[in-house]
N, C-alpha and C positions, 0 to 999 in steps of 0.2 A: 162734710162737718160730723154730718151720721154717722160716717164711717171712721173717724177720729183718724182719719189720714189728708198727711198733705198733700195739697195740691201746687204742684210745683212747673210754675210757666218760667218758662226757659226767657220767653218775651221780656216779664219783670224781672229778670236776674240781672239782666241782661240794660235793661233801662237804668234798675237802681244802681248800677257799675257804671252808666254812663253819667246818672243824678251825683254819682260821689267822684267824678272825672281820675277813675281808677285806669292804669292804663292800658287795658283791656274796655274799662268802657270807652275812653278816647278813640280807640281801634272801631270797638264797635259804633261808633255814633256814625262815622263818614259812612259807614257800610251799609247800616237802617237808613240812614238819610236820601241813597240811591234808590231805598227797595231791595237791595240786595240779599244775600244770605251771608250769616259772620259763619267762618272756617269750622268745618267738624272737629278739629283737635279743638280747639279753643269751648265750644256747646260740647263734648263729651268730656271733656276736664269740671266744667261748672256743673254739670248731672251728676259724675261720679261723687265730686264733694257733695254735694248737696245728699245725695242719696243714702250716703252712709251716716248722717246723722241721726240722732237717735228717734227722732221721730219718726221715720221712714219704716222703722222695724219692722210695721205690722204692714207698708205695703205706701204706695206712694201715687198720684195721679199724674203724668205729662202731660202739660196742654201745650202742645205746639210743637210736639218732638217726639219722633225723628220726621224728618223735611225732607231726606234726601237717603237715597240708598245706600249710597257710604253711612250715613248715621245711624239708619235700621241697623245695617250689619257692625256697627262699633257695639250699638246699644246688646245688639244679641251677646256680643264678644264680653261685653260691661257683665250683661246678666251674668254669663254663664262662671267668668272671675269671680261673681261676688254671691255663686250660688245662690240666685234668685229666678222663682218659676218663671216660667211661661207667661210673656203678658197676654191681656184684657186689652181689645184694640176694639175703640167706638170711634166712630166715625161720624160727624155731623156734617149733613149734607142740607147747602143752602144758595137758593139761585144766585149767579153771580149778578145780577139788578140787585138785587134786596143786602146783597153784601156790600156792595156798594152806596149804598143808603143809611144802611145801616153804620158803617164805619166813619161815613162824612159828616153824619149827625152825633157822631160820640162826643164825648166831650170826658175830660180824667181831672181830678181834682190833682194840680201840681205839687201836693204836698203828700197827701196821704195815700195818692193814686184811687181812692175811689172813683167808680165806671159812671158818667150819665146820660141817656137817650132817653130820646123823646115817650117813649113808649112802658120801657119800667123802672126809669129812675130818672124823670125831668130835674131839667138844670131851675136851683132857686132862682127865685125873683133877684136876691140880690148878689147872683153870680157866685156863692161862698159853699163849701164843703158845711154841712151839717154836724159831720164824721168831727172834724178838727176845727175850721172857720177858712182853710185854704183854695186860693182863686182856681177857679175849675178855668180850664182851659182843651184846647184842640192841642190834640199832639200833631205834634211836629209831620209827621211821616202820615195821618187821616187824612190826606188831599187826595182830589180822583188820580190825579198821573201817577202817585204812588202807587194806589190800592190797583191800577192798573199794570205795571209793573209787578206788584207784588202777587198779583193773580196769574199773569205770563211765567213769572218764577214759577209760583203753585203747578203748573200744568205741564211746565216742563220737567220739572223735579220733582215736584212735592204726590204730584198723583200716581207715576210709577211704584211708590210705596206701598199706596193701596193693593196694588195687585201681591207683592211683598208681604205685607200682613196677610195675607187673603190664604196663606199657608196654613195660617194657625187658627185653632180649632175655637178661638175663641173672637170670633173679630165680626161685629156688631154696625151697621149700619142704619142710622135714626137721620127722619126728616124734620132739619133744623130752622125749617121755615112754619111754625107752628105757634103758638101763644108758650111762654117760657116753659110756664107750670106742667103740660104734656111733654116735653122736652126733656125736661128734670125728671118726669114719672117716669118715665120709660129707661130714661139710664138708673135709676133708684131699682125700676125692677130686674135688668140683665144683672144690675150686679147685684142685687140680694140671694135672683137664681145660683151665679156664678159663687157668691160665698157658701152658699145653702153646699151646693156641691162639692166643695172643696174641704 
């Protein structure tokens, strides 16, 4: 919000496709429920469409993408085709036990997608979203078994992406196991520094 650029969450894009029961959504639903990754072609197609929209002309934040080397290579090709500058990469590192605890306690509004957790945004006593009145539920894939599978997929397929992006000048690692205000401040400091250099 501070930089007036959209945050593009591939997970949110997929969940919206699932909610709308689109063809892509139906395919993705089964894959996500198993804790697996949706194909690179599908993801790159979604991203290409999204970053072509007017609100992305001054930049955008990709959240949760790329997750594989093939996606990183596809994204690099896409950036070249669209004549976009080299990306800024920020890795937020959190210990696995903390990830599991955070995700198993996370809840969402099934109507507007607002996120609730015990520390940052506790669930109201009536279990209804203050924003829209929607029911607050646990995401189907926020169970311990699926989270362990997602972490395994991360180690096998996503962790190598770090090394791929370390060749980029603008690669930053942040400790995400701190209060959200401290993490946000560090991200803002990085972005402010990068934008001042541009």
